[in-house]
C-alpha positions in Angstrom: 0.0 -0.2 -0.2 1.4 3.5 -1.1 1.9 5.4 2.4 3.8 9.0 2.0 4.3 8.9 5.6 8.1 10.2 4.2 6.6 12.8 2.0 7.4 16.2 2.7 4.9 18.7 1.3 6.3 21.5 0.4 3.2 23.1 1.2 0.2 23.0 1.3 -2.5 23.7 -1.2 -5.9 24.9 -0.5 -8.1 25.4 -3.5 -10.6 26.9 -1.7 -8.4 29.0 0.7 -8.2 32.3 -0.5 -4.7 34.1 -1.7 -3.4 36.9 -3.6 -3.6 35.2 -6.6 -6.0 32.5 -7.5 -4.0 29.4 -8.2 -5.8 26.2 -10.0 -5.9 23.0 -8.6 -2.3 20.5 -9.9 -2.8 17.4 -11.3 -2.4 14.6 -9.4 0.7 13.2 -11.3 2.1 16.7 -10.1 1.6 17.2 -7.2 3.8 13.7 -6.5 6.4 15.6 -8.9 6.2 18.3 -6.8 6.4 16.6 -3.1 9.3 14.8 -4.7 10.6 17.4 -6.1 10.7 18.5 -2.2 12.0 15.9 0.0 15.1 16.3 -2.6 15.5 19.9 -2.2 15.0 19.4 1.4 17.9 16.6 1.3 19.5 18.5 -0.5 19.9 21.7 1.9 20.8 19.3 4.9 23.8 18.0 3.2 24.0 21.8 2.0 24.3 23.7 6.1 26.1 20.4 7.3 28.7 20.8 5.7 28.9 24.2 5.5 29.7 24.8 9.0 33.2 22.9 8.1 33.9 24.4 5.2 33.7 26.8 6.6 35.9 26.3 9.8 38.2 24.9 7.5 38.5 28.1 5.9 39.3 30.3 9.3 42.0 27.4 10.0 44.1 28.2 7.2 43.3 32.5 8.0 46.6 34.7 7.4 44.9 37.0 9.6 42.6 37.5 12.6 40.2 39.4 10.3 40.2 37.1 7.7 39.5 34.2 10.7 36.8 36.4 12.3 35.1 36.8 9.2 34.9 32.6 8.5 33.3 32.7 12.5 30.7 35.1 11.8 29.9 33.8 9.1 29.4 30.3 10.7 27.4 31.9 13.5 25.4 33.9 10.7 24.3 31.1 8.9 23.4 28.3 12.2 21.3 31.0 13.2 19.8 31.7 9.8 19.6 28.0 8.8 16.1 26.8 9.4 14.6 30.3 8.3 16.4 29.8 4.6 15.9 26.2 4.2 12.2 27.4 5.1 12.2 30.7 2.8 13.8 28.2 0.4 11.3 25.3 0.1 8.1 28.4 0.8 10.2 29.5 -3.1 9.9 26.2 -4.8 6.1 25.5 -4.4 4.8 29.2 -5.2 6.5 28.3 -8.2 4.1 25.1 -8.2 1.1 26.8 -7.3 1.3 29.1 -9.7 1.8 26.7 -12.9 -1.7 26.4 -13.5 -2.1 30.4 -13.7 -0.7 32.5 -17.1 1.7 34.8 -15.3 4.5 37.2 -17.2 7.4 34.5 -15.4 9.4 36.4 -13.8 13.3 37.6 -15.5 15.9 35.4 -13.8 18.6 35.8 -14.3 18.2 38.1 -17.0 19.5 41.2 -15.1 22.7 40.1 -14.5 23.4 38.8 -17.8 27.4 38.5 -19.3 25.9 41.8 -21.8 24.8 44.1 -18.8 28.0 42.7 -16.4 29.7 45.9 -16.5 26.6 47.8 -15.2 26.9 45.7 -12.1 28.4 46.5 -8.9 31.6 44.5 -8.3 30.4 42.2 -5.2 26.8 41.2 -7.8 29.4 41.1 -10.1 31.1 38.1 -9.1 27.2 36.9 -7.8 26.4 36.9 -10.7 29.3 35.1 -13.0 29.3 32.5 -10.2 25.8 31.6 -11.0 25.6 31.6 -14.5 28.6 29.5 -14.1 26.6 27.3 -12.1 23.3 26.8 -14.8 25.3 27.6 -17.6 27.1 23.4 -16.2 23.4 22.0 -15.0 22.5 22.9 -18.7 25.2 21.7 -20.1 25.4 18.7 -18.0 21.7 17.8 -18.2 19.9 19.8 -20.4 18.0 17.3 -22.3 16.8 15.7 -19.5 15.4 19.4 -17.9 14.4 19.9 -21.8 12.1 17.1 -21.6 10.6 17.6 -18.1 9.4 21.4 -19.4 7.9 19.9 -22.6 6.1 17.4 -20.0 5.3 20.3 -17.6 3.9 22.1 -20.4 1.7 19.6 -21.8 -0.1 19.9 -18.2 -0.6 23.2 -17.2 -1.4 26.8 -18.8 1.7 28.6 -17.9 4.4 28.8 -20.6 7.6 27.4 -19.4 11.3 27.3 -20.5 14.4 26.0 -19.0 14.4 29.4 -17.0 11.6 29.6 -15.4 10.7 25.7 -14.9 10.0 25.5 -11.4 13.0 22.8 -11.1 15.0 24.7 -13.8 19.0 25.7 -12.1 18.2 29.2 -12.5 14.9 29.1 -10.9 16.4 27.3 -7.8 19.6 29.9 -7.9 17.8 33.1 -8.1 15.1 31.4 -4.7 18.5 30.6 -3.2 20.3 33.9 -3.4 16.3 35.3 -2.1 16.9 33.5 1.2 19.9 34.3 2.0 20.2 38.4 0.7 19.3 38.8 4.9 22.4 37.0 5.4 25.8 39.8 6.5 28.4 38.0 5.0 31.5 39.4 3.0 30.6 38.3 -1.2 33.6 35.4 -0.3 31.7 33.4 2.0 28.8 33.7 -0.3 30.3 32.5 -2.8 31.5 29.5 -0.9 27.5 28.6 0.0 27.0 29.3 -3.9 29.5 26.9 -4.2 28.1 24.6 -1.8 24.8 25.1 -3.3 26.1 23.7 -6.5 27.7 20.6 -5.0 25.2 19.4 -2.9 21.6 20.6 -4.9 22.5 21.3 -8.4 24.9 18.7 -8.6 22.2 16.4 -7.6 19.1 17.8 -10.1 20.0 15.4 -12.9 19.2 12.5 -11.0 15.6 14.5 -10.1 14.8 15.1 -13.2 15.2 11.5 -14.3 13.2 10.9 -11.8 10.2 13.8 -12.4 10.2 11.9 -16.1 10.0 8.9 -14.7 6.5 10.1 -12.6 5.3 11.7 -16.0 6.1 8.9 -18.6 4.2 6.6 -16.3 1.1 8.3 -15.5 1.1 8.8 -19.8 2.2 12.4 -20.2 4.5 11.9 -23.7 6.0 9.0 -23.1 6.9 9.1 -26.9 9.6 11.1 -25.7 12.5 8.6 -24.6 13.8 10.0 -21.5 17.8 9.5 -20.4 17.4 6.5 -17.0 18.3 8.4 -13.7 21.8 8.3 -12.7 23.6 7.2 -9.9 24.0 9.4 -6.8 28.2 10.1 -7.5 30.4 10.7 -4.1 30.7 14.2 -3.8 34.6 15.5 -4.3 36.9 15.3 -1.2 37.8 18.9 -0.5 34.9 21.7 -0.8 37.3 24.4 0.9 39.6 23.8 -2.7 36.7 23.9 -4.1 35.1 27.5 -2.1 38.0 29.0 -2.7 40.9 27.3 -0.6 43.6 29.7 0.0 47.0 28.3 -2.1 49.2 29.5 -4.9 47.3 31.1 -7.3 49.1 29.1 -10.2 47.6 25.8 -8.5 44.3 26.1 -7.5 40.9 23.9 -8.7 43.1 21.4 -10.3 44.0 18.2 -9.6 46.7 16.4 -8.4 48.2 14.5 -11.0 48.0 17.8 -13.4 49.8 20.4 -10.9 52.5 17.9 -10.7 52.6 17.7 -14.1 52.9 21.7 -14.6 55.1 21.8 -12.3 57.2 19.1 -14.0 56.8 20.8 -17.5 58.3 24.3 -15.6 61.0 22.0 -14.4 62.2 20.2 -17.6 62.6 23.9 -19.1 65.0 24.8 -16.0 67.1 22.0 -16.2 70.5 22.9 -17.2 70.5 26.1 -15.9 69.0 26.4 -12.6 68.9 22.8 -12.0 72.4 21.2 -12.3 72.0 18.5 -15.6 73.9 15.7 -14.3 74.9 13.3 -16.9 73.1 9.8 -16.8 74.6 6.5 -18.4 72.7 4.9 -21.0 71.9 2.0 -19.1 71.5 3.9 -15.7 69.0 1.5 -13.4 66.3 4.0 -11.5 66.0 2.9 -8.1 62.2 2.8 -6.7 60.3 5.1 -5.1 60.5 2.5 -1.7 64.2 2.6 -2.1 64.4 6.2 -2.4 62.3 5.9 0.4 65.7 4.0 1.9 67.8 5.8 1.1 66.0 9.1 2.8 65.0 7.5 6.1 68.7 6.2 6.2 70.0 9.8 6.1 67.8 11.6 8.3 68.6 9.5 10.8 72.2 9.1 10.8 71.9 12.8 10.6 68.8 13.9 13.3 70.8 17.5 14.0 72.0 19.5 11.2 70.0 20.9 8.9 70.9 19.5 5.2 71.5 22.2 3.3 69.8 21.9 -1.2 73.0 20.9 -2.2 74.0 18.3 1.2 70.7 16.4 -0.1 70.9 15.7 -3.6 75.2 15.3 -2.3 74.2 12.9 0.2 72.2 10.7 -2.1 74.6 10.6 -4.5 77.0 9.1 -2.5 75.0 6.6 -1.8 73.5 5.7 -5.2 77.3 5.7 -5.6 77.8 2.8 -3.0 74.6 0.5 -4.3 75.7 0.8 -7.6 79.1 -0.2 -6.6 78.3 -3.3 -5.0 75.2 -3.9 -7.5 77.8 -3.0 -9.7 74.7 -1.5 -11.8 75.0 2.3 -12.2 71.7 3.3 -10.0 69.8 6.1 -10.8 67.0 9.0 -8.6 64.3 8.1 -11.2 63.2 11.5 -13.0 59.8 12.0 -11.1 61.3 11.7 -8.0 64.0 13.6 -9.5 61.4 16.4 -10.1 59.5 16.0 -6.7 63.6 16.5 -5.1 64.4 19.5 -6.6 60.5 21.3 -6.4 61.7 20.3 -2.4 64.9 21.8 -2.6 63.7 25.1 -4.6 61.2 25.4 -1.8 63.4 24.8 1.1 66.0 27.4 -0.4 62.9 30.4 -0.7 62.5 29.2 3.2 66.3 29.6 4.5 66.5 32.8 2.3 63.2 34.2 4.1 64.4 37.7 5.8 60.6 37.0 7.9 61.9 33.7 9.6 64.0 34.0 12.6 68.2 32.8 12.0 67.8 31.0 14.8 64.2 28.7 14.1 65.3 28.6 10.6 68.1 26.0 11.2 64.7 23.8 12.9 62.7 24.1 9.7 65.6 23.3 8.2 66.0 19.7 8.9 62.3 19.0 8.2 63.7 19.0 4.5 64.0 15.5 4.1 60.8 14.5 6.0 58.8 17.3 4.1 61.1 15.5 1.0 59.6 11.9 1.9 55.7 13.0 2.5 56.1 14.8 -0.9 57.7 11.5 -2.4 54.7 9.4 -1.1 51.4 11.7 -1.5 52.1 14.8 -4.9 48.6 16.0 -3.4 51.7 18.0 -0.9 51.7 20.5 -4.0 48.3 21.2 -4.8 46.3 20.3 -1.9 46.6 23.6 1.2 44.8 21.4 4.1 48.1 18.8 3.6 48.6 18.4 6.8 52.5 18.6 6.6 52.2 21.7 4.4 49.5 22.9 7.2 52.1 22.1 10.2 55.5 24.2 8.4 52.8 26.8 7.7 51.4 26.8 11.2 55.3 26.5 12.8 56.6 30.0 10.5 53.4 31.4 11.5 54.5 30.8 15.6 57.6 31.7 14.7 56.4 35.4 13.2 56.9 37.0 16.4 59.6 34.7 18.0 62.8 37.3 19.2 66.1 35.8 18.9 67.8 35.5 23.1 70.3 34.8 24.6 68.9 32.1 26.1 66.5 30.4 23.0 66.3 26.8 24.4 64.8 27.8 27.5 62.0 29.2 25.1 58.8 27.4 25.7 58.1 28.1 21.4 61.4 27.3 20.5 61.2 24.2 23.1 58.1 22.9 21.5 58.7 23.7 17.9 62.4 21.5 18.4 60.0 18.8 19.8 58.1 18.1 16.5 61.3 19.0 14.6 62.7 15.9 16.9 59.6 13.4 16.2 59.5 13.8 12.8 63.3 12.5 12.1 63.1 10.2 14.7 59.4 8.9 13.9 58.7 9.3 10.7 59.4 5.9 8.5 56.1 5.8 5.3 53.0 6.9 7.7 52.2 10.6 6.6 49.5 10.3 9.6 51.9 11.7 12.4 52.1 14.5 10.3 48.4 14.9 11.8 49.3 14.0 14.7 51.7 16.8 15.1 49.4 19.2 13.6 46.9 18.4 16.3 48.9 18.9 18.9 50.7 22.1 17.9 47.9 23.6 17.2 46.2 23.1 20.7 49.8 24.3 21.9 49.6 27.1 20.4 46.0 27.8 21.5 46.5 27.8 24.0 49.7 30.3 24.0 47.1 32.4 21.7 44.7 32.6 24.0 47.2 33.5 26.7 48.2 36.4 24.7 45.2 37.8 23.4 44.0 37.9 27.2 47.3 39.8 27.9 46.6 42.0 24.5 42.6 42.3 25.2 44.0 43.7 28.7 47.1 46.0 27.3 44.6 47.5 25.0 42.4 48.6 27.0 45.2 50.0 29.8 46.3 52.1 26.9 42.2 53.1 25.9 42.0 53.9 29.9 45.1 56.2 28.8 43.5 57.7 26.2 40.8 59.0 28.0 41.9 59.9 31.1 44.3 62.5 28.4 41.2 63.4 26.9 40.3 63.9 30.3 42.8 66.2 31.9 43.1 68.5 28.5 39.2 68.9 29.3 39.9 70.1 33.1 43.3 72.0 32.0 40.7 73.9 29.2 38.5 74.5 32.4 41.0 75.7 34.7 42.8 78.0 31.9 39.8 79.7 30.8 39.1 80.8 34.8 42.3 81.2 36.1 44.6 82.2 32.9 45.6 86.5 33.7 43.9 86.8 36.9 45.3 87.7 40.0 43.7 85.2 43.1 44.6 84.3 46.7 47.1 81.4 46.4 44.8 79.6 48.7 42.0 79.3 45.7 44.9 78.9 43.0 46.3 75.8 45.1 43.4 74.8 45.9 41.7 74.3 42.3 44.9 73.1 41.2 45.6 70.9 43.6 42.8 69.1 44.6 39.6 69.9 42.5 41.5 69.5 38.9 41.5 65.6 41.1 37.5 66.5 41.1 37.3 67.4 37.6 39.4 65.0 36.4 37.3 62.0 37.9 34.0 63.7 37.1 35.1 63.9 33.4 35.6 60.3 33.7 32.7 59.2 35.3 30.3 61.4 33.2 31.6 63.5 30.8 32.1 66.8 29.6 28.0 67.2 28.7 26.9 65.7 32.1 25.0 68.0 34.6 27.2 66.9 37.2 30.2 68.2 35.1 28.3 71.7 34.7 27.9 71.2 38.6 31.7 70.7 39.6 32.0 73.2 37.3 29.6 75.7 39.4 31.3 74.9 42.1 34.6 76.6 41.0 33.2 79.7 39.3 31.2 80.2 42.6 34.6 79.6 45.1 36.2 81.9 42.1 33.5 84.7 42.5 33.2 84.6 46.6 37.2 85.3 46.9 36.5 88.4 44.6 36.2 92.4 46.3 32.4 92.8 46.0 31.1 96.2 46.7 27.6 96.2 45.8 25.5 95.9 48.6 23.5 92.4 47.4 26.5 91.0 47.5 26.6 90.1 50.9 23.5 88.4 51.2 24.2 86.2 47.9 27.7 85.7 50.4 25.6 84.3 52.5 23.7 82.2 50.6 26.4 80.9 48.6 29.6 80.2 51.6 27.4 77.3 52.8 26.8 75.6 49.6 30.6 75.9 48.0 32.0 74.8 50.9 30.2 72.1 51.4 30.5 70.5 47.6 34.4 71.8 48.2 35.1 69.2 51.0 32.6 66.0 49.4 34.3 67.1 46.1 37.7 66.7 47.5 36.8 63.6 49.8 35.8 61.5 46.7 38.5 62.5 44.6 41.3 60.8 47.9 42.7 63.9 47.9 45.4 64.1 51.1 43.5 64.4 53.5 45.4 67.1 56.0 46.7 68.9 52.7 42.9 69.3 52.4 42.1 70.4 55.8 45.2 72.8 55.1 43.9 74.7 52.3 39.8 74.3 53.7 41.8 76.3 56.7 42.8 79.3 55.1 40.2 79.0 52.6 37.8 79.7 56.1 39.8 82.6 56.9 39.8 84.0 53.5 36.5 84.2 54.0 36.0 85.4 57.2 37.7 88.8 55.8 35.3 88.9 52.4 32.5 89.2 54.4 34.2 91.8 57.9 34.3 94.1 54.2 31.0 94.6 54.7 30.0 97.8 56.5 27.5 95.6 58.9 29.2 93.7 61.4 28.7 89.9 60.2 28.7 86.2 61.0 31.7 83.8 61.2 31.9 81.7 58.6 32.7 78.0 60.0 34.0 75.5 57.1 32.1 73.1 60.3 29.0 74.8 60.7 27.9 74.8 64.3 24.0 72.6 64.8 21.7 74.5 66.7 17.9 73.2 67.3 14.8 75.3 65.4 11.3 75.8 67.5 10.4 72.3 65.9 13.1 70.6 67.2 14.9 69.9 63.5 18.7 70.1 63.8 19.9 73.0 61.1 23.4 73.9 60.8 24.3 77.6 62.2 26.4 79.5 59.4 26.6 82.5 61.0 27.0 83.4 64.5 25.9 86.8 65.6 28.6 89.6 67.2 28.4 89.3 70.5 28.0 85.7 71.1 31.6 85.2 70.0 34.1 87.2 70.6 35.3 89.6 67.1 38.7 88.1 65.7 41.7 90.5 65.2 41.6 91.8 61.8 43.4 88.8 59.4 46.5 90.3 57.6 45.3 90.7 53.5 46.0 87.0 52.3 48.5 86.4 49.3 47.4 87.1 46.1 49.1 85.5 42.6 48.9 86.0 39.1 48.6 83.4 36.8 50.3 83.9 33.8 51.4 80.9 32.3 48.8 77.6 31.1 47.6 75.3 33.5 49.3 71.8 32.6 48.3 68.6 34.3 50.9 66.1 34.0 50.4 62.3 34.1 52.3 60.0 36.5 55.9 59.3 35.0 55.3 62.1 32.3 57.6 64.4 31.6 57.4 68.3 31.7 58.8 68.7 28.8 57.2 67.1 25.7 59.2 65.5 22.9 59.9 67.9 19.8 59.5 65.5 16.9 60.1 65.5 13.4 57.0 66.9 11.3 56.7 65.2 7.6 54.1 66.1 5.1 51.4 63.9 4.7 51.7 62.7 1.5 55.4 61.6 2.6 56.3 58.3 1.7 57.4 56.8 4.8 54.0 58.8 6.3 51.8 56.7 3.9 53.7 53.8 5.0 52.8 53.9 8.8 49.3 55.2 7.3 48.7 51.8 5.7 49.8 49.5 8.8 46.4 47.2 9.9 46.6 46.2 13.8 48.2 42.3 13.7 50.6 43.9 11.2 53.8 42.4 12.9 57.3 44.6 12.1 60.8 44.0 13.4 62.4 47.4 14.7 66.7 47.4 14.3 67.0 49.0 18.0 70.5 51.3 19.2 72.4 48.5 20.3 71.6 46.1 17.1 69.5 43.5 18.8 66.2 43.3 16.6 62.5 43.8 18.5 59.8 41.8 16.8 57.0 43.5 18.0 52.3 43.2 16.8 51.1 46.1 16.0 47.9 45.6 18.9 46.3 48.8 19.1 45.9 52.3 17.4 45.0 54.5 20.0 42.8 57.7 18.1 42.8 60.0 20.9 46.4 60.2 21.7 47.9 58.9 17.8 49.3 56.1 19.7 50.9 53.4 17.8 51.0 50.6 21.1 52.8 47.4 19.8 53.1 44.2 22.1 55.6 41.1 22.0 53.9 37.6 21.3 53.2 36.9 25.1 50.8 40.0 24.6 52.8 42.5 26.5 53.2 45.9 25.8 56.8 46.8 24.1 57.0 49.9 22.8 54.8 53.3 21.8 55.0 55.2 19.3 53.9 58.5 17.6 52.9 58.3 13.5 55.6 60.9 13.0 57.4 58.8 15.0 57.3 55.6 13.0 57.2 58.1 9.7 60.8 59.1 10.9 62.0 54.9 12.0 60.7 53.8 8.5 62.6 57.0 7.0 65.8 55.6 8.7 64.7 52.3 7.3 64.7 50.4 10.8 61.8 49.1 10.6 60.7 46.3 8.6 57.2 45.0 8.5 57.1 41.5 8.1 55.3 39.1 5.8 52.8 37.1 7.6 51.2 34.8 4.7 51.4 31.1 4.3 55.2 30.3 4.1 54.6 27.5 2.5 52.4 28.9 0.0 54.6 32.2 -1.0 57.3 29.6 -1.2 55.5 27.4 -3.6 54.1 30.7 -5.5 57.8 31.6 -5.6 59.4 28.8 -7.3 56.6 29.2 -9.8 56.5 32.7 -10.4 60.9 31.6 -11.3 60.2 29.1 -13.4 57.9 30.4 -15.1 60.0 33.4 -16.1 62.7 30.6 -16.9 60.1 29.4 -19.6 59.4 32.9 -20.8 63.6 33.6 -21.1 
């Protein structure tokens, strides 16, 4: 008995249900086709998103910068969050296409706006999308065009809407358009969208031939155009091994996208042009007998065990092989030579290590360690030729990881005690001792080294973040200090005031101003309140002759003194120094009150307490004359004229600013500074001839400071824009290339060989 338990309906179409466009009921066989399409697309989408995580994680793992890695991680998160929404929306769109098959309607133009004739009018990102989709659609038409054409003809025999390859609901153009619409809300970069599109091509479009064949069979069984002979269903083929390669893996530009044999064949072709010039051409006797790859592996293992602590130079490696072969030839009586393919592998690996050992990015002491990997890398290349074409090859990745870790390593007197040096030495020694012919050891060591570097990276990133936070805090403090300086200078510069008031404001109240500015900002009511207190204090010590000033002074003084005491206390100013200042201020205010004709009371800095008729305790700020004995006239207060701008110094900051050379913005050195990006590694040539390697951890815009940290995340240097420009002009700075080492080496080798071929 037929059951639909495994049928997943795209969308239930109820002919009695009202919608925006009336839809005629679909024939039963067409409903069956629709449901089959639904099931296959659902499973294909599941495979797509299940593999998208692995693909993006692999891309992030091979990222050449933190920014690139974060972009892939954000894309993974975005896809996870929107997966269900995209899956549902895609199936709904396909269902809508089926629902309108029996309704006459002008078909939606699919991909016509992005045809090659109009590509010049499209934005760069849209252009890349359009080219990718156009290519995907063309590939399906080329591969499964006949089956699609038969299906379109049979659908036209059942429905009133005129269909062609572009508006067929299961045609590649319609499916691509629907999927692109559903992915439009993804906030990812174009390169990530292209990866998703390639996954759509692999897991959805690649299976359309099978879907078309099965749909044609259903329609033929129902008597729809049985005279058209359709091809039988294709058996599902295994998916390609490496999705990341197809999705734009960051391999050498010369070799990406080609098969292993094609890549190695291309390299052999380039090598053949270089024999006799760059590569020495050794004469071979006519009766020379090439050794097998297994024999070569045994010879290399012998060399590996005999010299485990020496870095094999290129010439030494070939010379050692020649000596061993000469001995073997003497014993056997026949001339033994390395086979042509294996010799090409030896030459390629030798040229790669020439580049690596000459690379200025690697510290010299670590070059010696990495140089010892030449024989193990040569052995794995003999075993597996994908070593040259596959960026995710464990041996290549291990070499790249070691080189990336070495980027921030600085030369030290006690290098052997450094944990990174010890770890790299441990990896090298393990390969030399244990690697015979099983490449799995590279994957094991890669996992171990990646875990080690992950722990190191987490610790350094934590310390680096603390360094950034501290510098940003210092920058905020510097801005607040400038704001406070401006506020003080606006009120004090050019005025003559009592010395105690100037000292109170500059030494004590400035700290209150700083604290308020940092905590609340210079646009807050709290900031306005502390400025108002300062203004009231200055007014209270100035001479006044207007009769109403006495009443204002009596009203202002209690609140001003109270606010001053609280603010100074909150800013943690020295309490003993504060008390001395307030005692002098009290005497100053007493003198100010005595200037008025009418005898006045003594103003206390700490008011006495009296009880009113209602029993409430109130502060008594003014004590009538006669209750207390009149004090003797105080001497005139010391006055100072503020003639120099007030400058507040941070702890440890020099009063004399460093004078820097000013260079024009168009200067090449300044442009080099402006081109720096956070995360860039640089090498500074210091005055004592030592070299300091450090990473640009932050650019603090408010202060214009560039903050550099070592590989442990500790701050080692800070420079200004002009200071860096001067260093660049003196050529005492070198920007380190942080691209993947093996990839750079391979690109260099291929470039040199092609150049020789052109000559």
